[in-house]
C-alpha positions, 0 to 999 in steps of 0.5 A: 499500500502507498504512503501518504507521501508517496512521490513526494520529495521532503527536505528535512532540516536537522535530520541528525540527532543532537546525541545517541538515539532518537531526535524529532528531526531524525524521526522525521526523516525516517518516518517520511521516507517510510511514507514514501517521500524521497528525502533530502536530509540536512544536518550540521553534523556529518556523523549524526546525518550518516546515522539517519541515512543509513537507516533510510537506506537499510529500510530501502527507502531513498535518502540523500544527505547533505551537511549544510548550516542552515543559518547560511543563506549562500549554503541553503541556496546551493542546497535547494538547488542540489536538491531539484537537481536530484530529484526535480522538485520539492513538495515539502519543507520540514524545519526542525533545526532548534537548540536550547538554553535555559538563561534568563534576560540578565545572565543570558550572554548576548552571543548566545540570544544571537546563536539561539534566535539564528538557529531556531528562526533565522534558519527557517526564514532562510530555508523558506526564502529559497524553497518557497520559489520553487513550490510557487513554480510547482504551484503546489508544496507543504512546509512544516515547522517545528515549534514547541508549546514553550511558544504558548505556556511558561515553563518555570524556567528562564530560557528567555531566547528559546521561548522567544524563539519558539513564539516567533516560529508561530507568527512566521508560519501564519505570515507565509501560509497567508501570503502563499495560500492562493499560490498553492502552498501550505504552512503549518507548525506543530508544538511538540510537548516534553518529548524523549529526545536527547535534546533534553536528556544530554543536558542532565549528564554533566550535572546528575548521577544516573539515578538523579537522571532517572528521577528527573525522567520519572518525574517528567513522565509524571507531569503528563496527563497520558502519563509518558513523555512522547516519542520522536516518531509520534512528532513525525507522524503528526508532521507527515499528516501536515505534509500530505494531501490528507491535510490539503485544507489545513494552512496556518494551523498550529498542532499541539502533540503534548500528551494533554500537557497544555490543556492541564495546569502547567507544573515546572520541572 
């Protein structure tokens, strides 16, 4: 049976993982390929990207990997050109790249603010800048941007740059959705909750014992109404729906994937 992305070409940024295990971008690249897409996978980390490529190829699916700094406009322009040359078109742009910093406004160093905003927001502006003309020429395309529930709720941690960047992604997506609606291009955003990925697990290791880490992980599971942190493939499946023709009448939407967390009182962690 054909997958819901059969015949489509999908660019996935941040297709590696930020540590051992499965991250959201890695899961999305793998799942898009499982759904029939030919995947053009980008990451700044060659080793992380190679692992994603190996999984996709081992499953008999199609992927081309490219090391790319998504905050570099010239590099992205070349990437888009290479993708079109390799596959002939671009049907899906999946923007996943994101980094985390937990500082408040006084403690936050200015260079870290710039790095978080550039990585989390500027990268999405630049990928859209270079991909949208291709989609407009085709008369069809879908953009899926990954934000966070931190865009709409306070979490009890300062994380000023991260929270600001994730909120900015919402308006960036809405603006693109409205401007390109009559041109056949849809843009939507996924807001993950607490997902069990290296991004939230790796920072614990230098500061906590294995026993403390297990306690923290148990607390995170407990804070979710469904009783557990999310799995990266649950983000991937939501994103693949928005990228597919099954979501043909959905644009400018914000899909919260959080196990009910933002429907409840928000605890701190």
